[in-house]
C-alpha positions in Angstrom: 79.3 109.0 112.2 80.7 105.6 114.2 78.4 104.9 117.4 79.8 105.3 120.8 78.2 102.2 121.6 79.5 100.3 119.0 83.3 102.1 119.8 83.0 100.6 123.5 82.1 97.3 122.3 84.9 96.6 120.4 87.2 98.0 123.0 85.8 95.5 125.3 85.6 92.6 123.7 87.7 89.8 122.6 88.1 89.9 118.8 88.0 86.1 118.2 85.2 85.5 119.8 81.4 85.7 119.4 82.0 87.4 116.1 81.7 87.3 112.1 85.0 86.6 110.3 86.2 86.2 107.0 89.6 83.7 106.3 91.4 83.7 103.0 92.9 80.4 101.9 90.4 78.4 104.0 90.4 75.3 102.3 93.4 73.8 104.0 96.3 74.0 106.6 96.4 77.4 108.5 93.4 78.7 106.9 91.1 75.6 107.5 92.8 75.5 111.3 91.8 79.5 111.7 88.3 78.5 110.7 87.6 75.4 113.0 89.1 77.0 115.9 86.9 80.8 115.2 83.9 78.0 115.3 84.8 76.9 118.5 84.7 80.5 119.9 81.4 80.9 118.4 82.3 83.3 115.7 80.5 82.4 112.2 83.0 82.3 109.7 83.1 82.5 105.8 85.5 80.5 104.2 87.2 81.9 101.3 89.8 79.5 98.9 90.9 80.0 95.2 89.3 76.1 95.4 85.8 76.3 96.4 85.6 72.6 96.8 88.3 72.5 99.3 86.3 75.5 100.9 83.3 73.6 101.3 85.2 70.6 103.2 86.3 73.5 105.7 82.5 74.4 105.9 81.4 70.7 106.6 84.1 70.4 109.1 82.9 74.0 110.7 79.0 72.7 110.4 79.7 69.0 112.1 81.7 70.4 115.0 78.5 72.8 115.4 79.8 76.0 114.0 78.2 78.2 111.3 80.3 78.7 108.2 79.9 79.5 104.3 81.8 78.6 101.2 83.3 81.3 98.9 85.4 81.3 95.7 87.9 84.1 95.8 91.4 84.6 94.0 92.7 87.5 96.4 95.3 88.1 93.6 92.4 90.2 91.7 91.1 93.3 93.4 87.6 92.8 91.9 87.1 89.8 93.8 87.9 90.7 97.4 85.6 93.4 97.1 82.9 91.2 95.8 84.1 89.0 98.8 83.6 92.0 101.3 80.1 92.9 99.9 79.1 88.9 100.0 80.4 87.9 103.1 77.9 90.4 105.4 75.3 89.2 103.5 75.8 86.0 104.1 76.4 86.0 107.7 73.7 88.6 108.1 75.8 90.9 109.8 78.7 93.1 109.7 82.2 91.2 109.6 84.4 91.6 112.5 87.3 89.8 111.9 89.6 89.3 108.8 92.1 86.7 108.3 94.3 87.4 105.3 95.7 83.8 105.2 95.9 82.7 101.5 99.4 82.5 100.2 101.6 80.6 97.8 105.3 79.3 98.1 108.1 79.9 95.4 112.0 79.3 95.4 114.7 78.8 93.3 117.6 81.6 92.4 117.2 84.8 91.9 118.4 84.7 88.3 116.5 81.6 87.5 112.8 83.3 88.6 110.7 84.5 85.4 109.2 87.8 86.0 106.0 86.0 85.6 107.0 83.8 88.8 107.2 86.9 90.7 103.9 88.1 89.6 102.4 85.2 90.5 104.2 85.4 94.1 103.1 89.3 94.2 99.7 89.1 93.5 98.7 86.0 96.0 101.2 86.8 98.9 101.3 91.0 99.0 98.7 91.8 96.8 96.1 89.6 98.2 96.8 91.1 101.9 96.9 94.4 100.4 93.3 93.9 98.9 91.7 92.5 101.9 93.1 95.1 104.1 91.8 97.6 101.6 88.2 96.3 101.1 87.8 95.6 104.8 89.4 98.7 106.8 86.8 101.1 106.1 84.0 98.8 107.0 85.9 98.5 110.5 86.2 102.0 111.0 82.3 102.6 109.7 81.5 100.5 112.3 83.7 101.4 115.1 86.2 98.9 115.1 87.5 95.3 114.0 90.6 93.1 113.6 93.0 92.0 111.3 95.4 88.9 111.1 98.1 89.0 108.1 99.6 85.6 107.9 103.2 86.4 107.0 106.6 84.3 107.6 109.7 83.8 109.5 111.0 84.3 106.0 109.8 87.8 106.5 112.8 88.6 108.2 115.0 85.5 107.9 115.9 86.1 104.1 117.2 82.7 103.4 118.9 82.2 100.1 117.2 80.9 97.0 113.6 82.5 98.6 114.0 85.8 96.9 110.4 86.2 95.9 108.8 84.4 98.7 111.0 86.3 101.3 110.2 90.0 99.6 106.3 89.4 99.6 106.2 88.1 103.2 108.3 91.1 104.2 106.0 93.3 102.7 102.8 92.0 104.7 105.1 92.1 108.0 105.4 95.8 106.8 101.9 96.2 106.0 100.9 95.1 109.9 103.5 97.1 111.6 102.2 100.1 109.9 98.5 99.3 110.4 98.7 98.4 114.1 99.9 101.7 114.6 97.3 103.6 112.2 94.4 101.8 113.2 94.9 101.7 117.1 92.7 104.8 117.3 90.1 103.3 115.0 89.9 100.2 117.4 91.0 98.1 114.9 93.4 95.5 116.1 96.1 93.8 113.7 98.3 91.0 114.3 100.9 89.5 112.1 101.8 85.7 112.3 105.4 84.7 111.5 105.7 81.1 111.8 108.6 79.0 110.2 107.6 75.3 109.2 103.9 74.4 110.0 102.4 71.2 108.0 100.3 72.9 105.2 100.3 72.2 101.5 102.4 75.4 100.6 105.2 72.9 99.0 103.1 70.8 97.3 101.1 73.3 95.4 104.0 76.1 95.2 106.5 76.5 92.2 109.7 74.9 94.2 112.8 73.5 92.5 112.5 69.9 91.8 116.0 69.9 93.8 114.2 71.0 97.0 110.7 70.2 96.6 111.0 66.5 98.1 113.4 67.6 100.9 111.2 70.8 101.9 108.0 69.1 102.0 109.7 66.0 103.9 110.9 68.9 106.5 107.4 70.5 106.5 105.6 67.4 107.5 108.1 65.7 109.5 110.7 68.1 111.4 107.7 71.2 112.3 107.9 72.1 115.8 104.2 73.0 116.0 101.0 72.4 114.4 98.2 74.5 112.3 95.7 74.0 114.9 98.1 75.0 117.5 99.3 78.0 115.5 95.7 79.2 114.8 94.7 79.1 118.5 98.1 81.0 119.3 97.7 83.7 117.2 94.1 84.3 118.3 94.9 84.7 121.6 97.5 87.0 120.9 95.0 89.0 118.9 92.6 89.4 121.7 95.3 90.5 124.0 96.3 93.2 121.6 99.6 92.0 120.6 101.4 92.7 117.3 103.6 89.5 116.8 103.0 86.0 116.5 106.0 83.9 116.0 104.7 80.5 117.1 108.0 78.4 117.6 111.6 78.4 119.2 113.6 78.9 115.9 111.2 81.6 114.6 112.2 83.5 118.0 115.9 82.8 117.7 116.2 84.0 114.2 114.3 87.4 115.2 116.5 87.9 118.5 119.8 87.0 116.2 118.4 89.5 113.3 117.7 92.2 115.8 120.9 92.0 117.7 123.1 91.8 115.1 121.9 92.2 111.6 125.2 92.3 109.7 126.3 88.9 111.6 123.8 87.4 110.9 123.5 88.2 107.0 127.1 87.1 106.9 126.4 83.5 108.8 123.9 83.3 106.5 125.8 83.9 103.5 128.8 81.4 104.8 126.4 78.7 105.5 125.0 78.8 101.7 128.5 78.1 100.6 128.1 74.6 101.3 124.7 73.8 100.0 124.8 72.2 96.8 123.9 74.2 93.7 
């Protein structure tokens, strides 16, 4: 039975402050920025990443800043490893986890008929199943303790639906749909949910992803030189919106513009996208 004092505690507190968090994909990019920002808010962090060395580097940065952090290797596409992550995190932190950041993700692009089913499975396992696994194993724990919080990192790709990004678009749309569902379903359990939908943010997602050579260099250049925000500011904004109980975080102007265009006239938006794609060199 849930303790009433715990319920009142979760209703009144800021989810990102003075707590215990797990961040997946914490070895670089937005995940690392989440870990560092949480440390500033006196939240201890378990930094999970497929590459444990990268996670350990994040831990070093957190500790250097005066925070508390632990590194764990985890492939979020494998349910057993995420289950183990939930169990080990509580033991490492010495307290129940109060915030889960499902950030781990991979980039993938290419024409639909050029993508293999293995490519689709790879993207689905990490980008979508990784989030499902995280929510699956942490939500019951949050309910049992009277509350908690979840941040799911999606992308503006979840609604912009750009050509030659079918696998990526589908996985991120699934993350957004799951987040919207859980936001409504878990509200009565004092579990806050926020979904992050950025456009360009400087990360390693292009370098480490499966992007056709004809686009990889161009995409990486755009990501590193024309992004309208930093991973640090994205993490800070998302945590602030979570604390306010907001569902969506769309950090950039272009992300907001695409959102409005798609909502106001979805057919016109799709027609304009198709028309523009005709002029792209194939």
